[in-house]
Structures are given as structure tokens and as C-alpha cells.
C-alpha positions as a Markdown table, in Angstrom:
| # | Residue | x | y | z |
|---|---|---|---|---|
| 1 | Met | 77.7 | 133.2 | 68.2 |
| 2 | Thr | 79.2 | 130.0 | 69.6 |
| 3 | Ile | 76.8 | 127.1 | 69.9 |
| 4 | Asn | 77.2 | 125.0 | 73.0 |
| 5 | Trp | 76.2 | 121.6 | 71.6 |
| 6 | Lys | 76.9 | 119.9 | 75.0 |
| 7 | Gln | 74.3 | 122.2 | 76.7 |
| 8 | Ile | 71.8 | 121.7 | 73.8 |
| 9 | Phe | 72.1 | 117.9 | 74.1 |
| 10 | Phe | 71.7 | 118.2 | 77.9 |
| 11 | Asn | 68.6 | 120.4 | 77.4 |
| 12 | Phe | 67.2 | 117.9 | 74.9 |
| 13 | Leu | 67.5 | 115.2 | 77.5 |
| 14 | Lys | 65.7 | 117.4 | 80.0 |
| 15 | Phe | 63.0 | 118.1 | 77.5 |
| 16 | Ile | 62.4 | 114.4 | 76.8 |
| 17 | Gly | 62.5 | 113.7 | 80.5 |
| 18 | Met | 59.8 | 116.3 | 81.2 |
| 19 | Phe | 57.7 | 115.0 | 78.4 |
| 20 | Phe | 58.0 | 111.5 | 79.8 |
| 21 | Ile | 56.9 | 112.7 | 83.2 |
| 22 | Tyr | 53.9 | 114.4 | 81.6 |
| 23 | Gln | 52.9 | 111.1 | 79.9 |
| 24 | Ile | 53.2 | 109.2 | 83.2 |
| 25 | Gly | 50.8 | 111.7 | 84.8 |
| 26 | Thr | 48.1 | 110.6 | 82.3 |
| 27 | Ile | 48.2 | 107.0 | 83.4 |
| 28 | Pro | 45.5 | 107.3 | 86.2 |
| 29 | Leu | 43.1 | 108.8 | 83.6 |
| 30 | Gln | 43.8 | 105.9 | 81.2 |
| 31 | Met | 43.2 | 103.4 | 84.0 |
| 32 | Ala | 39.9 | 105.0 | 85.0 |
| 33 | Ser | 38.7 | 105.0 | 81.4 |
| 34 | Glu | 39.1 | 101.2 | 81.3 |
| 35 | Met | 36.7 | 100.6 | 84.2 |
| 36 | Pro | 34.4 | 103.7 | 84.4 |
| 37 | Asn | 31.6 | 101.9 | 86.2 |
| 38 | Asn | 33.8 | 100.8 | 89.1 |
| 39 | His | 33.3 | 104.0 | 91.2 |
| 40 | Phe | 35.8 | 103.0 | 93.9 |
| 41 | Phe | 38.5 | 102.3 | 91.3 |
| 42 | Val | 37.8 | 105.6 | 89.6 |
| 43 | Leu | 38.0 | 107.4 | 92.9 |
| 44 | Val | 41.4 | 105.8 | 93.7 |
| 45 | Ala | 42.7 | 106.6 | 90.2 |
| 46 | Phe | 41.4 | 110.2 | 90.5 |
| 47 | Val | 43.3 | 110.7 | 93.8 |
| 48 | Met | 46.4 | 109.3 | 92.1 |
| 49 | Tyr | 45.8 | 111.7 | 89.3 |
| 50 | Leu | 45.5 | 114.7 | 91.6 |
| 51 | Ile | 48.7 | 113.8 | 93.4 |
| 52 | Thr | 50.7 | 113.3 | 90.2 |
| 53 | Thr | 49.3 | 116.4 | 88.6 |
| 54 | Ala | 50.1 | 118.5 | 91.7 |
| 55 | Phe | 53.6 | 117.2 | 91.6 |
| 56 | Met | 54.0 | 118.0 | 87.9 |
| 57 | Leu | 52.6 | 121.5 | 88.3 |
| 58 | Val | 54.9 | 122.3 | 91.2 |
| 59 | Leu | 57.9 | 120.8 | 89.3 |
| 60 | Phe | 57.2 | 122.5 | 86.0 |
| 61 | Ile | 56.4 | 125.9 | 87.5 |
| 62 | Gln | 59.4 | 125.8 | 89.8 |
| 63 | Met | 61.8 | 124.8 | 87.0 |
| 64 | Tyr | 60.3 | 127.4 | 84.6 |
| 65 | Thr | 60.4 | 130.3 | 87.1 |
| 66 | Thr | 64.0 | 129.4 | 88.2 |
| 67 | Gln | 65.2 | 129.3 | 84.6 |
| 68 | Leu | 63.7 | 132.8 | 84.0 |
| 69 | Lys | 65.6 | 134.2 | 87.0 |
| 70 | Thr | 69.0 | 132.6 | 86.0 |
| 71 | Lys | 69.1 | 132.8 | 82.2 |
| 72 | Asn | 66.5 | 134.8 | 80.4 |
| 73 | Arg | 67.9 | 136.5 | 77.2 |
| 74 | Gly | 64.5 | 136.3 | 75.6 |
| 75 | Gln | 63.2 | 138.5 | 78.4 |
| 76 | Phe | 60.2 | 136.3 | 79.1 |
| 77 | Gly | 58.2 | 136.7 | 82.3 |
| 78 | Arg | 55.2 | 138.7 | 83.3 |
| 79 | Thr | 54.1 | 141.5 | 81.1 |
| 80 | Lys | 51.4 | 144.1 | 81.7 |
| 81 | Pro | 48.4 | 144.0 | 79.3 |
| 82 | Thr | 49.4 | 147.1 | 77.2 |
| 83 | Lys | 47.3 | 148.4 | 74.3 |
| 84 | Lys | 49.6 | 146.6 | 71.9 |
| 85 | Ile | 49.3 | 143.3 | 73.7 |
| 86 | Val | 45.5 | 143.7 | 74.1 |
| 87 | Gly | 45.2 | 144.5 | 70.3 |
| 88 | Phe | 47.5 | 141.5 | 69.5 |
| 89 | Met | 45.4 | 139.2 | 71.6 |
| 90 | Ile | 42.2 | 140.3 | 70.0 |
| 91 | Ile | 43.6 | 139.6 | 66.6 |
| 92 | Ile | 44.9 | 136.2 | 67.8 |
| 93 | Val | 41.5 | 135.2 | 69.2 |
| 94 | Ile | 39.8 | 136.2 | 66.0 |
| 95 | Val | 42.3 | 134.1 | 64.0 |
| 96 | Trp | 41.8 | 131.3 | 66.4 |
| 97 | Val | 38.0 | 131.3 | 66.0 |
| 98 | Leu | 38.4 | 131.2 | 62.2 |
| 99 | Phe | 40.9 | 128.4 | 62.7 |
| 100 | Ile | 38.3 | 126.4 | 64.8 |
| 101 | Ala | 35.6 | 127.1 | 62.1 |
| 102 | Phe | 38.0 | 125.8 | 59.5 |
| 103 | Gln | 38.5 | 122.6 | 61.5 |
| 104 | Ile | 34.7 | 122.2 | 61.8 |
| 105 | Trp | 34.4 | 122.6 | 58.1 |
| 106 | Leu | 37.1 | 119.9 | 57.5 |
| 107 | Asn | 35.4 | 117.5 | 59.9 |
| 108 | Arg | 31.9 | 118.0 | 58.2 |
| 109 | Ala | 33.5 | 117.4 | 54.8 |
| 110 | Asn | 35.2 | 114.3 | 56.1 |
| 111 | Ala | 38.5 | 115.7 | 54.9 |
| 112 | Leu | 40.3 | 115.5 | 58.2 |
| 113 | Pro | 41.0 | 111.9 | 59.4 |
| 114 | Gln | 40.5 | 111.3 | 63.1 |
| 115 | Ser | 43.9 | 111.1 | 64.8 |
| 116 | Glu | 44.8 | 108.7 | 67.5 |
| 117 | Asn | 45.0 | 111.6 | 69.9 |
| 118 | Gln | 41.4 | 112.6 | 69.1 |
| 119 | Gln | 40.2 | 109.0 | 69.5 |
| 120 | Thr | 41.8 | 108.8 | 72.9 |
| 121 | Val | 40.3 | 112.1 | 74.0 |
| 122 | Ile | 36.8 | 111.0 | 72.8 |
| 123 | Ala | 37.2 | 107.6 | 74.6 |
| 124 | Phe | 38.2 | 109.4 | 77.9 |
| 125 | Ala | 35.4 | 111.9 | 77.5 |
| 126 | Gln | 32.8 | 109.1 | 77.1 |
| 127 | Ala | 34.2 | 107.1 | 80.0 |
| 128 | Val | 34.8 | 109.9 | 82.6 |
| 129 | Pro | 33.6 | 113.2 | 81.1 |
| 130 | Trp | 33.9 | 115.3 | 84.2 |
| 131 | Trp | 37.5 | 114.1 | 84.7 |
| 132 | Met | 38.4 | 114.6 | 81.1 |
| 133 | Ala | 37.0 | 118.1 | 81.1 |
| 134 | Leu | 39.0 | 119.0 | 84.2 |
| 135 | Asp | 42.2 | 117.7 | 82.7 |
| 136 | Ala | 41.7 | 119.2 | 79.2 |
| 137 | Ile | 40.5 | 122.6 | 80.2 |
| 138 | Val | 42.6 | 123.3 | 83.4 |
| 139 | Phe | 45.6 | 121.2 | 83.9 |
| 140 | Ala | 46.8 | 120.1 | 80.4 |
| 141 | Pro | 47.0 | 123.7 | 79.0 |
| 142 | Ile | 49.2 | 124.8 | 81.9 |
| 143 | Ile | 51.6 | 121.8 | 81.7 |
| 144 | Glu | 51.7 | 121.7 | 77.9 |
| 145 | Glu | 52.4 | 125.4 | 77.5 |
| 146 | Ile | 55.2 | 125.4 | 80.1 |
| 147 | Leu | 56.6 | 122.3 | 78.3 |
| 148 | Phe | 56.2 | 123.2 | 74.6 |
| 149 | Arg | 56.6 | 127.0 | 74.9 |
| 150 | Gly | 58.3 | 127.8 | 78.2 |
| 151 | Phe | 60.9 | 125.0 | 78.3 |
| 152 | Phe | 61.3 | 124.7 | 74.6 |
| 153 | Phe | 62.0 | 128.4 | 74.0 |
| 154 | Asn | 64.1 | 128.9 | 77.1 |
| 155 | Trp | 66.3 | 125.7 | 76.6 |
| 156 | Phe | 66.8 | 125.9 | 72.9 |
| 157 | Phe | 66.0 | 129.5 | 71.7 |
| 158 | Asn | 66.8 | 131.7 | 74.6 |
| 159 | Ser | 67.7 | 134.8 | 72.7 |
| 160 | Ser | 66.5 | 138.3 | 71.9 |
| 161 | Asp | 67.4 | 137.8 | 68.3 |
| 162 | Lys | 64.2 | 137.8 | 66.1 |
| 163 | Lys | 65.6 | 135.3 | 63.6 |
| 164 | Ile | 66.4 | 132.8 | 66.4 |
| 165 | Gln | 62.9 | 133.3 | 67.9 |
| 166 | Phe | 61.3 | 132.8 | 64.5 |
| 167 | Ile | 63.1 | 129.5 | 64.2 |
| 168 | Gly | 61.9 | 128.7 | 67.7 |
| 169 | Val | 58.3 | 129.5 | 66.8 |
| 170 | Phe | 58.4 | 127.2 | 63.7 |
| 171 | Leu | 60.0 | 124.3 | 65.5 |
| 172 | Ser | 57.8 | 124.7 | 68.6 |
| 173 | Gly | 54.7 | 124.3 | 66.4 |
| 174 | Ala | 56.2 | 121.5 | 64.4 |
| 175 | Val | 57.1 | 119.5 | 67.5 |
| 176 | Phe | 53.6 | 120.2 | 69.0 |
| 177 | Gly | 52.0 | 118.9 | 65.8 |
| 178 | Ala | 54.1 | 115.8 | 65.7 |
| 179 | Val | 53.4 | 114.9 | 69.4 |
| 180 | His | 49.6 | 115.2 | 68.8 |
| 181 | Asp | 49.2 | 113.7 | 65.3 |
| 182 | Ile | 51.5 | 112.0 | 62.8 |
| 183 | Ser | 48.8 | 109.9 | 61.2 |
| 184 | Ser | 48.5 | 112.3 | 58.3 |
| 185 | Ile | 50.1 | 115.5 | 56.9 |
| 186 | Leu | 46.8 | 117.4 | 57.3 |
| 187 | Gly | 46.3 | 116.2 | 60.8 |
| 188 | Trp | 49.9 | 117.2 | 61.7 |
| 189 | Leu | 49.4 | 120.6 | 60.1 |
| 190 | Ile | 46.3 | 121.3 | 62.1 |
| 191 | Tyr | 48.1 | 120.8 | 65.4 |
| 192 | Ala | 51.2 | 122.5 | 64.1 |
| 193 | Met | 49.1 | 125.6 | 63.2 |
| 194 | Met | 47.8 | 125.6 | 66.7 |
| 195 | Gly | 51.3 | 125.3 | 68.1 |
| 196 | Trp | 52.5 | 128.2 | 65.8 |
| 197 | Leu | 49.7 | 130.5 | 67.0 |
| 198 | Leu | 50.6 | 129.7 | 70.6 |
| 199 | Ala | 54.4 | 130.1 | 70.0 |
| 200 | Ile | 53.8 | 133.4 | 68.2 |
| 201 | Thr | 51.8 | 134.6 | 71.2 |
| 202 | Tyr | 54.6 | 133.6 | 73.6 |
| 203 | Ala | 57.2 | 135.2 | 71.5 |
| 204 | Tyr | 55.3 | 138.5 | 71.2 |
| 205 | Thr | 53.8 | 138.9 | 74.7 |
| 206 | Lys | 56.8 | 137.3 | 76.5 |
| 207 | Asp | 54.2 | 136.0 | 79.0 |
| 208 | Ile | 53.1 | 132.4 | 79.1 |
| 209 | Arg | 49.9 | 133.2 | 80.9 |
| 210 | Tyr | 48.4 | 134.4 | 77.6 |
| 211 | Asn | 49.3 | 131.1 | 76.0 |
| 212 | Ile | 47.7 | 129.2 | 78.8 |
| 213 | Gly | 44.5 | 131.2 | 78.4 |
| 214 | Leu | 44.4 | 130.6 | 74.7 |
| 215 | His | 45.0 | 126.9 | 75.1 |
| 216 | Met | 42.2 | 126.7 | 77.8 |
| 217 | Phe | 39.9 | 128.5 | 75.4 |
| 218 | Asn | 40.6 | 126.1 | 72.6 |
| 219 | Asn | 40.1 | 123.0 | 74.7 |
| 220 | Leu | 36.9 | 124.4 | 76.2 |
| 221 | Ile | 35.5 | 124.9 | 72.8 |
| 222 | Ser | 36.6 | 121.4 | 71.8 |
| 223 | Met | 34.8 | 119.9 | 74.8 |
| 224 | Ile | 31.5 | 121.6 | 74.1 |
């Protein structure tokens, strides 16, 4: 198989660009967390957030669906909830609950240092809890799954070859972990494991909606 390095480099630039756009979309939330008691300022920032988030959702979903229609060797798209998929999702949810329990145990044992990402989330949640909950439970899972699973797989590992998809699963989780926490190896590993579970789900079900549901479930539990 011939590797098109020029296309890979172009896709890498696109991925970095989409990640940068995602980071820009969080600016209104950061601004509001600085002055949570100024209700007018928070309202203006929230309107800005809704506009930028709506733009991102339309852009990400449009790019993702267009890519699936034009080049989709991995056969991703919408899949019916067959018995195999339902059984797989039950197993994944059970594993995920055990994973969350493991994180709780690490936190209580003070074995897991608090990452910068966690500190930021806590600060936002304390300043504007209703806004943070909306972002973490609804919008962030959709955008992050399209970015780290949808775009990542389709731009770099768009193949029906199981070996290539395995590499895609590993790197997707590794990148997801690095983006969320590089303060410690254990902290990175926790987020990487989350990314691996989500990537395995995407590779198996071929339907990003299952990933989004899992990501929403995780963030909901985290916010409780």
C-alpha cells in the first residue's frame, strides 16, 4: 500500500486547525469564569458561547458527514443496534463503570495528581456550574468525539484493515490522553484509557453516536 505523505501532512494541518477552532470556542466560558458575579457580562459571554458552539457543531458535523460520503474505506456511518452491538455496549458500559470506580479509588488514595485540565474544569464548575454542566455533558462530547475519533480515524486510518484500525485506536487514545493531561504518566494513562475505550467503540460499532453517548455518560458522572 502506497502512503500519500502529502495528504497525511495536509490532514494533520486540518486536524490541528480543527483543534484550534475547538479551543477558541471555550474562550467565552473562560471569560465568564473570571467574573461570575457580573450577570450581564456572563450573559453576553454565554450568547457568544452559543454562537461559536453552534458554528463549531455545524462545521464539524458537515465536514464529518461529507467525508463519510466521499471517502469511507472504514465503512463508518450509522449502524443499527444489532444484538452484537448491544452486547458489546453492555460490556463497554460495565468496563467503564469499573474504570470510574478505579479513578475514585485512586483519588481517595491520593495516588492521582490533579491535572491542569481537572483544575480548570473545577474552577469553571464553581464559577458558572450550569454553564459548565451544559458544555461538559452536551456539547463537548459531540465535538470531541467528532474530532478525536471521527476526523482522526477518517483522516489518518481510513481503512478496513484491522491492523491499521488497531494502530488508529492506540494513537487516538494516546493523543486524547496527551491533550487532556501530560502532568504525569498516570494522569496521561487515565485519559488515554478513556480514549482507547472510546476508540474501540468507534472501530467496532462504526457509529460515532455510541461514542458520544459514552462520553456524555462519563462527563455526567464526573459532574455529579
